C-alpha positions, 0 to 999 in steps of 0.5 A: 499459476504463481512461482512462490519459493521454488513451488506453483501455488495455482491462483484461487479464482474460478472465473474472470470475475474472481480473478479481477476482483481479486487482482483488485484487491491485492495491488490495493494491498501492495500499493498500501506499503510505501504509504505506509512506510512515509506514514510513519517514516513523517513522524519519525523526527530524530530521523528526519532531523539527520536526514536534513543534513544530508543531500537527500534534503533535496528531496524531501517534503518539508511539512511532514503533517500534511504528508502524514494527513494524505496518507492517513487519507490515503489509507482510508481509501485504499484499504476500503477498495481492497475490502469492497472487491474482497467482499464482491468477490466471496459474496459472488 
């Protein structure tokens, strides 16, 4: 049972197998959020130029294109994991 906005919402999974597949699907979905933000921000040149003039620049990656490519590959891999575990769960 999961608490959502004050209401109890049951997890729609019957058995351990479905629960594991659902858990992996959700973890892969939630791991996409920060990577999608990085992929988007890596191409925002005006924002990157502004941030390079602030102390945040100490933590920034200098080659934004490499970051963008890495994020794209991670997203492609993660989407496959997400889809495969949903199909395994539903195809049971």
